C-alpha positions, 0 to 999 in steps of 0.5 A: 322287917325292913331291909337294912342298908346304911350305904347306897353302894352296899347291896341291902340285906333282905328280911330273911338274911337279917333273920338268919344273922340274928338267929345264928348270932343269938341262940346258936352262938349261945349253944356253941358257948355252952356246948363247945367253948366252955366245956373245952376250956374246962377240959384243957385246964381242969377248971370248973369255971362257967362265966366269961369273966371267970375265964378272962381271969383264968386265961390271964394265967400263962399256964391256963392259956398254954393249956388251952392252946395245946389242948383245944386249938393247936392240933385242930389240923390233925384230924383223927389224931387231934385228941390223942396229940392234945392229950399227949401235949398236956401230959407232957406239960404236966410232967415238965411242971412236976419239977419246976414252976410255970415261971421257971419254964417260961424263963428257959431259952427255948421249948426243947424240954417240952418237946422231949417230954412229948417224945417220951410220952409217945414212946411210953405208949409205943406211938410215933411222936411224928417230929416233922409234924408236931415238934414245931407246934409243941415247942413253938407255942411254948417258945411264943409264951417264953417270948411274951414272958421276956417282954411283959413278965406275963407269958399269957398268950391270951393276955398278949392278944388282948394287950395288942388290941388295947394298945394299937387296935390291931390284931394282924401282928399277933395273928401272923406271929402265931401262924409263923409257928410251924404246924399251926395253920391260919384257920386254927389261929383264926379260931383261937383269936375269934374265941379270945375276942369273944371271951374278952369282948374285943370285937369292937376294939379291933380295927375293921381291917383286922377283923378278918382274922377273927372270922375263920372261914370253913365250909359252913361259912362258905355255904351260908354266903349264898343266903346272907351276902347279897353279892355275886361270885362269892363261891369263888372268893378268897377266904379273906374276902368271905371273912370281910363280907360276913363282917360287913353284913353282920354289922348291917344286920346289927349283930356281932360278926364273931357271935355269928361265926360261933353260932354257925359253927354250932349250926353246921356241926350239930344241926346240919352235919352233912353239907348236902343238907345245908339248904334244907336246914336253912329253910327249916330254920327260917320256917320255924322262926316264923 
């Protein structure tokens, strides 16, 4: 395979780097979708859907969109408490909706009722609600949905992201609005908007400057820059620089930056597992492909 380069000011990619982009954005992206993404969407919503088109329709529903954020993305920073917090938030949401519709909940002025239900669920299990850490997230994500509902009568966070790109090709305002919710970090937000961009096939419609927001930077992405970004000092680069470089060279390798990121998540978590093994697993991946 010949090195890819479209601009003499951009260092070319060698054949091994191109191969890594293609392998990870191909088979490993597919594995992420079937083993991580779809099962988590199913778990949060209790819907046994399989195709991306079905999930697009489902996530246009404000309740499903809220369930997915609370059940999968919102508590990603909680470490060992992540699953318990997510389950508690979903139970609290279900309890609130026993006496009202999702539309009625979205019409309320704030998200206090959901937080109170979360607290009650914690008390029933003799667990601390950890208000300092969790109230901003639980109440704040519902308040975002309520804010969206007041604007468009939809209330779907996923639809709001898609509409923002469709209307202006920008993603930064929506990204910053989610990050502004206390307790929701930039990496969790990037993971959410990355997956929405994949599910709705948005990547090409997003302004190039805003594609850094659909490229969450974790230890696996930083580790692979040595092999797929032919530029010096990447180990010291800021997250947004790493994200931008990966997007740029993924385009040169003729693959989707989003699919590459998805595939690398699977490759890191399910194949490499231990960062100390990253180099040997990359070598093995290339050897097996030849």
